[in-house]
MARROTI-742187 format. One line per field, with one value per residue (C-alpha): residue in three letters; x, y, z. Coordinates in Angstrom, 2 decimals, padded with zeros to 5 digits. Example, Ala and Ser with C-alpha at 12.3 -4.5 7.8 and 13.67 -1.06 7.14 Angstrom:
BEGIN
drenvex = ala,ser
c1 = 012.30,013.67
c2 = -004.50,-001.06
c3 = 007.80,007.14
# end
This chain:
BEGIN
drenvex = met,ile,arg,thr,ile,lys,gly,gly,val,thr,ala,ala,lys,gly,phe,cys,ala,ala,ser,thr,ala,ala,gly,ile,lys,tyr,gln,asn,arg,gln,asp,met,ala,met,ile,tyr,ser,glu,val,pro,cys,ala,val,ala,gly,thr,phe,thr,thr,asn,leu,val,lys,ala,ala,pro,val,lys,trp,asp,gln,lys,ile,val,tyr,glu,thr,lys,lys,ala,gln,ala,val,val,ile,asn,ala,gly,ile,ala,asn,ala,cys,thr,gly,glu,glu,gly,met,arg,tyr,cys,arg,gln,thr,ala,glu,lys,val,gly,glu,leu,leu,pro,val,pro,lys,glu,gln,val,leu,val,ala,ser,thr,gly,val,ile,gly,met,gln,leu,pro,met,glu,arg,ile,cys,ala,gly,ile,glu,ala,met,val,pro,thr,leu,ser,gly,gly,ile,glu,ser,gly,his,ala,ala,ala,gln,ala,ile,met,thr,thr,asp,thr,his,glu,lys,glu,ile,ala,val,glu,val,met,leu,gly,gly,val,pro,val,thr,ile,gly,gly,met,cys,lys,gly,ser,gly,met,ile,his,pro,asn,met,cys,thr,met,leu,ser,phe,val,thr,thr,asp,ala,ala,ile,thr,gln,pro,leu,leu,leu,glu,ala,leu,gln,ala,asp,val,asp,ala,ala,gln,gln,lys,leu,glu,ser,ser,gly,thr,gly,lys,gly,gly,gly,ser,ser,arg,ser,ser,ala,arg,ser,gly,gly,lys,lys,thr,ser,leu,ser,ser,ala,ala,ser,glu,ser,leu,glu,arg,thr,met,asn,arg,tyr,leu,gly,lys,gly,asp,thr,arg,gln,val,lys,lys,leu,phe,met,gln,tyr,arg,asp,arg,met,thr,pro,leu,gln,leu,arg,arg,phe,glu,lys,leu,leu,gly,gln,asn,asn,ile,pro,met,thr,glu
c1 = 000.03,001.30,000.48,001.09,002.72,003.63,006.99,009.20,012.92,013.70,011.01,013.35,015.79,019.31,018.47,018.73,017.94,018.57,017.77,018.87,018.39,021.60,020.28,021.31,018.43,015.38,015.25,013.76,013.09,014.89,016.73,019.15,018.56,020.74,019.95,022.54,022.71,024.47,026.20,027.05,024.00,023.36,022.36,020.14,018.99,017.08,018.03,016.80,017.26,017.87,021.29,021.91,022.54,023.18,026.47,024.77,023.21,026.55,028.18,025.42,025.40,029.06,028.29,025.34,027.05,030.58,030.86,027.46,027.31,026.31,025.93,024.71,022.80,023.11,020.34,019.94,017.05,017.24,020.03,020.04,023.77,022.81,024.67,027.46,030.39,033.49,032.82,029.52,031.35,033.97,031.23,029.77,033.22,033.69,030.19,031.09,034.37,032.86,030.57,033.70,035.41,032.53,031.29,033.12,032.06,034.34,033.35,032.61,029.75,028.00,025.18,024.36,021.18,020.34,017.06,016.19,017.59,019.54,022.89,023.83,026.83,026.33,027.68,029.96,030.61,026.90,026.71,029.67,028.31,024.95,026.56,028.36,025.15,023.21,025.68,025.20,021.48,021.15,018.23,016.29,012.96,009.85,010.18,013.63,012.48,009.40,011.67,013.94,010.94,009.89,013.52,013.78,010.60,010.73,007.50,005.71,002.71,003.40,005.90,005.57,006.63,005.36,006.29,004.98,005.55,005.49,006.21,008.88,009.64,007.95,010.16,008.75,010.42,010.02,010.27,010.30,010.52,010.19,010.17,009.77,008.48,005.52,004.74,008.30,007.66,007.47,009.30,010.67,011.06,012.43,013.53,011.80,013.82,012.89,014.62,013.73,015.05,014.50,015.91,015.32,018.34,018.72,021.56,022.47,021.56,018.14,017.62,018.47,015.99,013.24,013.59,013.61,010.46,008.68,009.72,008.48,005.30,004.41,006.49,006.74,002.96,002.80,002.71,002.00,002.34,005.02,006.10,007.71,005.53,003.54,000.28,-001.66,-000.53,-002.65,-002.24,-004.52,-004.54,-006.48,-009.41,-009.84,-012.76,-015.37,-015.05,-013.94,-012.90,-009.65,-009.51,-008.17,-005.21,-007.42,-010.05,-007.37,-005.95,-009.38,-009.98,-006.77,-007.67,-010.93,-009.53,-006.99,-009.81,-011.52,-008.27,-007.90,-011.26,-010.40,-013.14,-011.33,-014.61,-015.24,-011.71,-012.09,-015.58,-014.05,-011.15,-013.48,-015.74,-012.99,-010.18,-011.39,-010.92,-007.43,-004.30,-001.48,000.30,-002.77,-003.71,-000.27,-000.42,-003.73,-002.68,000.24,-002.07,-004.33,-001.63,000.23,-003.06,-003.58,-006.86,-007.60,-007.95,-010.42,-014.18
c2 = 000.01,003.48,006.33,009.85,011.85,015.59,016.60,016.39,015.60,015.80,013.45,010.38,009.81,011.25,013.88,017.62,020.58,024.31,027.28,030.72,033.91,034.13,036.63,034.40,035.92,036.41,039.19,038.97,035.25,031.91,030.62,027.99,024.75,022.07,018.47,016.72,013.18,012.45,009.42,008.56,007.22,004.88,007.21,006.61,008.95,009.20,011.89,013.80,011.82,014.90,014.88,018.28,017.98,020.54,020.50,019.49,016.49,015.38,015.94,013.97,011.11,010.58,010.37,008.00,005.65,005.75,006.91,005.35,007.29,010.81,012.81,016.17,018.01,021.74,023.23,026.70,028.44,031.18,030.06,026.50,026.19,024.72,025.25,026.77,024.51,023.84,026.74,025.18,021.86,023.90,025.47,022.21,021.14,024.42,024.04,020.56,021.65,024.44,021.98,019.82,022.75,023.22,019.65,016.22,015.31,014.54,016.53,013.14,012.72,016.18,016.25,019.64,020.78,024.11,025.45,028.60,030.64,028.78,030.05,032.11,031.44,031.06,033.82,031.54,034.13,034.12,030.30,029.92,032.58,030.69,027.43,029.15,030.59,027.26,024.93,026.33,026.29,022.63,020.98,017.82,019.71,019.66,023.51,023.23,020.67,022.87,025.99,023.98,022.97,026.63,027.72,025.54,026.92,028.81,028.91,026.86,028.37,026.62,024.26,020.43,018.05,014.80,012.22,008.67,005.84,002.31,-001.04,-003.20,-006.53,-005.21,-002.17,001.33,003.15,006.81,008.19,011.93,014.03,017.46,018.60,021.53,022.04,023.48,022.75,021.08,017.33,016.54,014.69,012.25,014.59,017.42,020.05,019.03,018.26,015.94,014.73,011.69,010.65,007.36,005.70,002.32,-000.02,-000.68,-001.39,000.98,-001.49,-002.06,001.60,002.28,-000.43,000.84,004.58,003.75,001.59,004.41,007.00,004.77,004.03,007.49,010.55,010.08,009.74,013.38,015.17,018.75,021.01,019.66,023.27,023.42,026.40,026.56,024.54,022.23,018.70,015.88,012.41,009.38,005.73,002.79,001.91,-001.46,-003.63,-005.63,-007.57,-005.52,-006.34,-004.78,-002.90,-004.75,-003.33,-002.59,-000.91,001.14,002.37,003.21,005.20,007.07,007.94,009.22,011.31,012.91,013.85,015.65,017.36,018.53,020.16,021.60,019.70,018.68,018.12,015.02,013.82,013.91,012.22,009.36,008.93,008.86,006.28,003.76,004.35,001.64,-000.90,000.15,-001.81,000.02,000.57,001.99,004.14,005.74,006.31,008.13,010.07,011.31,012.27,014.21,015.70,017.25,018.86,020.26,018.34,017.61,013.79,014.23,013.93
c3 = 000.02,-000.97,001.38,000.46,003.23,003.63,002.01,-000.92,-001.44,002.25,003.30,002.88,005.80,005.34,002.91,003.31,001.05,000.83,-001.51,-002.01,-004.18,-006.20,-008.66,-011.70,-013.75,-011.60,-008.95,-005.38,-005.65,-004.89,-007.95,-006.71,-004.75,-003.36,-002.29,-000.10,001.31,004.47,002.75,-000.91,-002.70,-005.58,-008.38,-011.42,-014.26,-017.42,-019.97,-023.02,-026.26,-028.13,-030.14,-028.73,-024.96,-022.42,-020.48,-017.22,-019.04,-020.31,-016.74,-014.99,-017.50,-016.68,-013.06,-013.44,-015.85,-014.69,-011.05,-010.13,-006.83,-005.92,-002.67,-003.79,-006.49,-007.32,-009.47,-010.90,-012.51,-015.08,-017.30,-018.86,-019.58,-022.92,-026.25,-024.21,-025.54,-023.56,-021.23,-020.10,-019.27,-017.32,-015.32,-014.42,-013.14,-011.20,-009.64,-008.39,-007.09,-005.22,-003.38,-002.67,-001.05,001.45,001.90,002.11,-001.38,-004.33,-007.53,-009.33,-006.91,-007.46,-009.99,-011.60,-013.30,-014.98,-016.47,-018.24,-021.10,-023.71,-025.07,-022.25,-019.97,-016.31,-014.05,-012.10,-009.37,-008.48,-008.65,-006.38,-003.98,-004.08,-002.97,-000.18,000.96,000.81,002.47,006.06,005.72,004.56,006.54,006.53,007.34,005.23,004.63,003.09,000.51,-000.22,-000.69,-003.03,-005.17,-005.48,-006.29,-009.43,-011.04,-014.30,-016.30,-013.71,-012.00,-008.73,-007.07,-007.66,-004.92,-003.43,-000.88,-000.30,002.16,001.21,003.01,001.30,002.93,006.20,006.30,005.81,002.92,001.89,-001.60,-002.08,-005.23,-006.99,-010.54,-012.79,-016.25,-017.88,-021.60,-021.46,-021.59,-025.45,-026.65,-024.24,-021.15,-023.24,-020.85,-017.71,-014.52,-011.72,-008.71,-006.52,-003.27,-001.17,001.81,000.37,000.29,-003.43,-005.73,-008.53,-011.36,-009.87,-009.19,-012.95,-014.02,-011.71,-012.79,-016.51,-016.01,-014.12,-016.75,-019.62,-017.82,-016.42,-017.16,-020.83,-021.08,-020.25,-023.55,-024.39,-027.45,-029.86,-030.43,-027.13,-026.18,-023.01,-022.91,-020.69,-020.11,-019.09,-017.58,-017.86,-016.84,-018.17,-016.10,-014.77,-013.52,-015.33,-018.58,-021.55,-025.17,-026.40,-029.68,-032.59,-034.44,-037.34,-035.15,-033.46,-036.85,-038.01,-034.78,-035.30,-038.85,-037.76,-035.02,-037.41,-039.81,-037.02,-035.97,-039.61,-039.29,-035.84,-034.13,-030.96,-029.27,-031.39,-030.91,-027.12,-027.41,-029.35,-026.91,-023.87,-025.61,-026.47,-024.01,-021.63,-024.51,-025.38,-024.61,-022.77,-026.02,-027.78,-024.81,-024.79,-028.46,-028.27,-025.16,-027.17,-030.06,-027.72,-025.63,-028.73,-029.74,-026.21,-025.75,-021.97,-021.27,-018.37,-018.30
# end
């Protein structure tokens, strides 16, 4: 049984968070956050499939696939450190080294993440000052996790965090998380950022497998405008209970053609009506395909 509890990334035992207003781009608001573990953790990650990857993505991929352990995460909002060349990679290293000066963490165990304007270089003096301000305020309290979730927002209208407790082998385990991104999920996570912590005893290979399965089954079902502009996003799950007959492949293809005809006419009302009529008969693969079709056209998938 999964029970939702209060909190976010600091809900799991041994995790702290902090945030600060570093003035990277925004004024008079928090724009940097840090997550810190009291001990080195097994680390897993899923990353954009785009051929062009921001410097923090490349830095974090090396940690996930080679170091396989992490103890700190530094996130800034305002500038994405994307399309920044060798300077961008150097700034990732400098960020990690700054954390290592203030905490007992090797730079190879410091993940970095940036979100915001593409093509601008990070103001490293402000990044370093932000790290210096956050380290003394690291706390495992719920408020610190909440403030961190607020600090990483860009176009988001509100902070996004959650924590749950589940029994595994008779032992209570806590999972906490926060994320940011509004109209930033298509395709394949695009520019959204999410961070998950847990006090479960789990190996790195199993953690990688579990995270990938979760992303495939959940996060990548969230689709919004394919243009990358802001727009509503929706989430839907197949209902269960009672007998049902699945759509055949031919019926599914016919339904998709009909939906596309209505889309061509701008009649989104009929598209939604067809989806609501047939979704309980869709296989998981069919459901995901139609969710993507509706999501890309900003059609809500709720009653």
